[in-house]
N, C-alpha and C positions, 0 to 999 in steps of 0.2 A: 816390264809389266809384272804386277803382283799376281801370283797364282790365284785362280778363282776356286774358293773352297766349296762352292756349290755345284761342282761338276758331278757327273754321273757316278764316278767312282766313290766320291764322298757320300752321296746319297745311298749308294748300295751298301756301304759299310754301316752307315747310320741305321738303315732299314734292317739290316741283318742283326745289328746289336739290339734294336728294339724288339725284333722277333725273339731274340735270345732271352731278353729280360721279361717278356710278357707272361709266360707261365708262372714264374716265381711271384711276380707282383699280383697276378690274379689269385694265386694261392693264398697270399697274405691277405688280400681283400676279402676272400671267402672266409678266411679264418677270423678276421675282425667281425664280419657279418654274423658268423656262427656264434661268436662270443656275445655280441649284442643281443641276438635272438635268445641265447641261453639266459642272459641276465634279465631280459624282459620277461621270459617265461617264469624264471625263478621269483621275480618280483610279483608277478600276478598270482603265483601259487601262494606266496607269503601273505598277500593281501586277502586272498580267499580264506586262508587259514585264520587270519586275524579277524575277518568279518564273521566267520563261523564261531570263533571263540566269543566275540562280543555279543552276537545274536543269542548264542546258547546261554551266556551269562545273564543277559536280560531276561530271557524266558525262564530259566531256572530260578533266579533270585526273586523275580516278581511273582512267579507262580507259587513258590514257597511262601513268599510274603503274603499273598492273598489267602492261602490256606490257613496260615497261622493267625492272620488278622481275624478271619471268620471264626476260627476255633476259640480265640481269646474273647472276642466281643459277643459272640452268639452262644457260646457254650455255657453249661451249668456246672458248678463246682460243689462237691459234697455229695451226700447220699440221702435218699428219702426226703423227709420233710425239711431237712436242713440244707437243701440245695440253695446255692446263691448264684446270682448273675454278676458278671463283671461290668461295673459301671464307672470305672476309674479312667475316664478319657484323658484327664490331665496327666496322670501318672504314665500312661502308655506313650503319649506324645513326648513327655519329659525324657523318658529313656531313649526314645527315637532320636531326639535332638542331640542328646549327649553323644550317642554313638556316631551320628552324622558329623558332629564337630570333631570328634576324635579321628575319624577316617580322613576328613578334610585336612586336619593338621599334619597327619602322616604324609599325605600327598604333597602338601606344601613343603615339608622338610625334604622330600625326595626330589621334587622338581625345581625348587628355589625360584619362584616366579618373579621375585623382586619386591620392592616396597609398594604397598597398597596405599594410595592417596585418597581413597573414597572416604568422605566424612562419616563419622560414627552415627550422626543423626539420621542419615539415609538408611543405614543398616537397621537402626532402631525402628524406624517407620516401616521398612520393608518386612522386618521380623513380625510386626503386629498383624499385617495382612496374611503373611505366610503361616503364622501360627493359628490365626483365626480360621483359615481355610482347612488346615489339618484337623483342628478340633471339631469344626462343624461336620466335616466328612466322616470322622470316626464316630461322632455322637449320632449321626444319622442312622448308623447300623442298629441302634436300639429301636428304630421305628420302621425300617424297611429291610427287605431281603438283600443279601450281598450282591446278587447280579444286578439289581436296580442301582445300587451305589456305584458299581463299576461302570455300568452303561452311562449313568449320569455324569460321572467324572470324565468320561471319554469325550464329551462334547465341550471340553474346555476351550477349543478354538472359537466357539460362538461368542462368549462374553468378551474375549480378547479382541475379536473383530468389531463387535458393537462399540466397545470403549475406544477402539482405534478410530472408528468413523466419527463418533460424537466428540471425543476429546482431542485426538491428534489430527483430525481431518484427513485421515488416510483414504486412499481410493483403492478399490478392489475390482478385479474383472468380473464381468457378469456371471461367468462360470462358477465363481466362488459362491455367489448368492444362491445359485441353483443347487450346489452341493450342500450348502447350509440348510436350504429348504428340505432336501432329502433327509438330512440328519434330524431336523426338527420333526418331520413326519414320522420317522422311525421311533424317536423318543416318545412322541404322542401315542403311537400304537402300543409301545411297551408299557407306558405309565397308566394308560386308560384302566380305570378300576371297574371290574365287573360288579354287578349289583350284589352278588353273594359270592364269597370266596369258596372255592371248591374244597372238598374234603381233604384234609391234610395240608392245605395251603395256609400259610401264616397270615393272620389278619393284623395289620399294623395300624398305628395311630393315623387317622385321616389327615393327610397333608403335611404333618410335622417333618417327616423324613425328607419329603420333596423340598420343603422350605429350607431345611438345613443344607441340602444339596445346592440350591440356588444361591444361598449365602456363600457356600464354599467356592462355587464357580465364580461369583462376582469378586470375591477376595483373591482368587487365583488371577483374575484379569488385572486387578490392581497391583498384585505382586509382580506380574510380568511387565507391566508398564514401568514400575520403579526399577526393576532389574535392567530393563532396556536403557533407562536414563543413566544408570551407574556405568553400564558398559560403554555408552556413547560419550559421556562427559569425562569419565575417569579411567577408561580402559580397564575396568575391574576384571580380574581373572576369575574363572569359574570356581576354583577351589577356595580362593580367598573369600568370595561371596558366600559359598557354602559354609565355610567356617564361621564367619562373622554373623551371618543371619541366624545360624543355629545357636551360637553363643548368646546372642541377644534374646533368642526365644527361651533358652534355659533360664535366663534372668527373670523374664516375665512369668514363666511357668513356676519358678520358685516362689514368687510373690503370691500367685494364684493358689498354689499348692498349700501354702501356709494360711492364707486368709480365708479360704473356703473350708479348711479343716480336713481336706481330702488326704493330707499326709498321714494323719492319725488313723483314719478309717482304712486307707489302703494298706498301711503297715499291718494292721490287724487282719485284713483279708489275706495278705501274703503269708502271714504266720499260719493261718488256718489251711491255706492252699499253696504251699511253696512251689508247686510245679508251674504256677503262672509266671514266676520270675524268669524261668528258663525260656518259656514261650515268648515273653516280652523281649528278652535279650536276643533270641534268634530272629524274631520279627524285625528288630532294629538293625541287626547286622545284615540281614537280607536286603533291607531298604537301602542302607549305605552302600553295599556292594553294587546293587542295581544302579544307583545314581552314578557311581564311578564307571560302570560299563556303558551307561548312556553318554557320559562325558567323552569317553574314548571313541565311541561310535560317531558322535557329532563331529569331533575334531579330525577324525581319520577318514570318514566316508560322507560327511555332510548331514544336515538335518533331515533331508528327504529320506535317506536310508534308515535313519534312526526312527523317524515317524512311522514308516511302514512296519518296522520291527515291533515298536511299542503298541501300535494299533492292533497288529495280529496277536500279540501276546494277551491283550485285554480280552479278545474274543475267546481265547483258550482258557483264560481265567474264569470267565462266565461258564464255559462248558465244564470246567473242573468243579466249580461250585455246584452245578446241577448234578453231576455224577457222584461226587464225593459226599456232599452234605444233603443231597436229595431235595434241593430247592426246585419246586415244580415250575415249569414255564409252559403256557398254552401256545398254540400255533400262532396266534396274533403276536405274541411277544417275540417268538423266534423270527417272524417276518420283520418286526420292528428292529430287532438286533442286527439282522443281516443288512437292512437299509442303512442303519447308522454306520456300520463298519465299511460298507461300500462307499458311502458318502465321505467318510474320513479318509479312506484310501485315495479316492479320486481327488479330494481336496488337497491332500499332501502332494499329489503328483502334478495336478494341473491348475490348482487354485492359487497360483502365486500372486503376490501383491504387485500391482501395476506400478512400474517405475516412471516417474515424471522426469522428462529430459530437462537438464539444467541449461539455462540460457547463457 
């Protein structure tokens, strides 16, 4: 008869061996667990650091961008009776588009995203609405205070949503409509014109600045729709889009620059006040850097995080404009501002588009 290897002696030897090996294996397992915990902690710390850099970059770039924009467009150049105002919107946007295209090309060279198959005709069309929105937004500053322009541009999700409902037949949750109502109420409170401007408050052309803001917001909505189409149909990468749209904008602006005669008048203005060129350059660099920080934030942490950061920075841009340039705001306008930014924050967090289940 064959010996039975499951006898008591064998079990005792096996058990004793198991007991002998257990401390070592447990130590190894604890070591692996400690390494995993350490890697996870290190990764979280790196992510926090990266998020802090991105958020700081967005805040610094766009805060500086706002200060320079107001300084250029609302400032006066020269002394005494020879003081002049900056009215060269085409020239300002022209330099901004050149710097944006340059930064995008550098990013493309570094990342090598591959061949872009998006038709040039789409870029040409998109650049027209993109350019029109920028021109209308910058030109509005000749008629309205800077905080009004910032607040007006903050409600960009509204025309995007309206065009989405009317054109693309999109459906949104009820909460989103409530948040939009809160934003609209805040804007109405802010924009409401008192019968007489208070002492020291700038009186601007009735309605012209607000009309330009509406034009800018509508064109922003059209630009967003065109860009969504390019992403969905041609998988267009962000930096490729940034480069091509800005290059086409430079071409359109060159034509406008020459045909309107602004090229000659701006060159004369820059010769009389050369400091404006450095302001325009730093304004454009801040814009391009800010766009890249936004791109990194969206790709690394998602659009929600980016939306919260950009919404918060706009509030501080308004605050900075009030403190630095002395733009007065009455209590009603502060209430409207707070309503708008609370609505934007809640919308970015809870007002997601309703997804329709596919059959």
